[in-house]
N, C-alpha and C positions, 0 to 999 in steps of 0.2 A: 554392786549390781551393774550401776549405770556406768562404772570406769569400764565392765567386761563388755557392755554393751557396745561403748565408742570403739576398743579395740576391733569387734569384730567388723565393725561397720569400715573401719580406714582399711581393713586388711582385703575386704570385700571389692571396693573402690580400687584400692593397687591391681586387685589380679583384672578386674573389668580394663583397664588401661592398658593390659597388655595386649589388646586386640588392635590398636591401632598403628602397629609399626607399618610403614609404607613397605610395598612388597619390591624387590627388588626386581630391575628390568630383565628379560629375558635375553639369553646370551644368542649370538648368532650360531645358526647351526652348521654343522658341516656334514658331508656324504661320507659314509664307510668306502672301501675300496671298492674298486670296479667288482661289479657283480659277475658270475661265471651266466654263461649262454642260457643257462635254465632256470637263473635265477629271477624274479622280480623285475622291469626296469626302473622299477620307483627309486631312486637313491633313500637308504637310510641315514635320518641325522645324527648328529651327535652333538657335543655345545658348542664348540667355537670352529672358525674357520681356520685354515693354517695362517701360520704367519709369513707376510713376503719375506725372501731375503732383499737385503737393504739394496742390491745391485740392480733388482727387476721391479722398482716401486712406480717408475716412468712408464710412458707408453710406449717410448720406442718410436714415436711417429711425428702426430701432426701437433703445431703449438698449442693448440684447442683456443686460439686469440679470437675466433668469429664470435662476434654477438649478434644475435637473430632478435627475430621481434614474435617468439613463441615466449609461454611462459618462462618468466625469471631470466628471459636474453636467451634460451635457447633456439634452435636455428629450426626451421619450418619448411624450408626448401633446399631445392640443391644449389642454387645460385646460378643457375645457367637455365637453357633449355630444354635440359635430359632430367629423365626421370627417374629415382630411385625408389625399388623396391627394399623394404626391410621386413625381418620376420623376428618376432621376437618369443624368447623364452625355453629356446630350444640349448642345446642339442636334444635329441629326443629319437629315438630308434623306430620307434615306426616310422614317422612321418617325414622327420627332416632327410632322410636319403629321398624318399619318393619325391620331395619337392628339388632336392638337387638334380636328381634323375631329368626331373621337367626343364629346371632352367637350361641344364648341360644340353638335352635336346633343341632346344630352340636358340643355345648358343649364346646366353642372359646371364649377368653376373647379379648378385643383388648384395644385400648387407645382413648378415646375420648378427642381432644384437641376442648374446648368449648367457645363461646364467652362471655362475661359478661353480656352484655343486655339480650342475648337470655336465661343463665343462670337465671337470674331475674325473668325472665318472664315466665318460663318454668320451676321450680323448681321441680316438680315429674317428670319429666325427668331426671333431674341431680341425684335424688335419687334412679330412678330406674336405671341409669347406674352403681351407686356406689353398689346398692345392689346384683347387678347382677355379679360382682366380677370385672369390666373393672375399666381403669386407667382413674385417670381425670387430663387434661393438662390445663393451662390456654394459652389461643389464643388471649389473649388482649380483652379491652373491646368493640371494633366496629370493629376491623379489618382495622386499619388505616395503608394504604401500608407504609406510610411514620413515624411510629412510632418509629423509631429507630433514627431519626434527631430532635425528638421534644427537647430532654434535660432531663437532670436528672430526674428533679421534676416532670415534665409531663409522663417520661417513668413510675416511680416508682408508682405516682398515679394512672395511667392507671391499671399496674398489680396489684396492692393492691387493687383497686376498682373490679377487675375481681375473684381475689381469695375471696375477702369478700363474692360476690354476690353467688359464689361456696357455700362456709360454710355456708352464712345463709339458703341455701337448705338443706345441707347435714355437721352439724357442726363436725363430724368426718372426712371429708375429706381430705385425705393427696393429697397435690399438689405438687408434686417433678418436674414439667416439665412444661417447657414453651417453646410455638414456634411463634416466630414473623411473623405477618402478611407477605403473601408471601413468608415466608420465608426470609424477609428480615433483616438477620441480620446485626449487626454493635458489634463493640467491647465494647460498652457502654452499649447497650441492655443486651448484653450477660453478662457484668457485674455485673449490675444491678439485672438482675433475679439470679447469683449466689449467691450475696449477700442477697436475699430473699428465698435461700436453695431450688433455680429450676434450674434445669440442663435444658440448650439451646439444642432443638433436631431439627434436620433437616431432612431427607429421603435420602434413598438408590434408592427406586423405584418410580415414579411420575407418576400415574395414567392418569394425565391430563385430569379426568374427567370433568372441567369445560369449557374445550376449546371446546366450540359446533360449532363455526363458520370453526372450522378445521374438527370436527369428526360428527357432528350432531347429532340428536337424534335419540333414538329408538336403530333398532339393530346394526347399523355402530356404534355408539357409544359403547353398550355393546360388539362386536367385538374388538373394540380398547382397552378398559381396560383389556378384557380377556389377547390379545395378549400380552400387555404390559406385562402385573405381569406375565405371563407366561412364557417370552424370558427374563425378567431382574433380576426376583426375584433369589436370592443366599441364601447360609445361612448367617446368621446376617441382613439380609437385614429388613429395616423399609419400609413400605411400604405407600404411602400417598393416601388416598383418601376422598370424600367428602361425609357427611349425611343430607347436607342443600339442599332442593330441587334437590336432583340426584335422581330419581327413577330409572334412567338407571344404576347407581353405583349397588344399591341393586339389580337388576336382574344379571349384570355382577358377583357380590359377591355369587349369588346361585350356580354357576359354580364353582367360584375361591376356595370359603372357603373349600369342599371338596376338591379337586385338591391339595391345598396345606396342609390340612390334610394328604395326604398320603406321602407327600415327605418332610417336615419342622413340628418340633414342633413351635406352634400358641402360643407366650406369651402376655399378655399385658405387657407395661414394667412395671418394678418393680415399686409399690407406694413408696418408701423410698428408696434412693441407700443411700449408708455408702460411 
């Protein structure tokens, strides 16, 4: 009887230990093919990003050699008296065209930090951004806020897949800049971007146009964005805003673009850095 009881206890212990196997890291998602006009604009993720072809892994533009004073050596300012507008997380079919229309109306170019999976689903917007004189910036494949901790291979694959999606839409695009999701730069991600000929850019003025829990929607958010830029912008500022799902940002920049033009030279970040 004692022997049977010992065997039962041993088997129970082995079964209980099976639950301690570490979970595998989730693979990077990839969007489905471009939806029809009647489909939802949100891309449908699958398991992994497209693998870049070996001939298209570099940025084809700047050296990425600049070392700034931002997080992990990222760049905070334009390096001149000029001011740069940057818009993150697009392209997006509702508000990216509205922002482009506004900038075109005032003869202003900006920098669009695009998400790889969105670039793949909305290639026409990538082509329009480039055709209208704006600079394109790699903003990662899916805005993984912890990308900088994923290890060299995963980071490199993510950035390369994003650049490939941009160039699939616009083969001549120069991608001289990288912005980490959430601005979460690490020394490793800055070094990898540099090796891929991309300068890592942070910002000097953060509109925080995503923080609806604090600033709300509608006029309160518009007032916040306008006052933030007007209070904090200086010569050389890089201004951070967003063009994905941000109607209040578009409204705010209807006031800000002419206001900024009266006081500063507005530039896209140079498409190729020496």
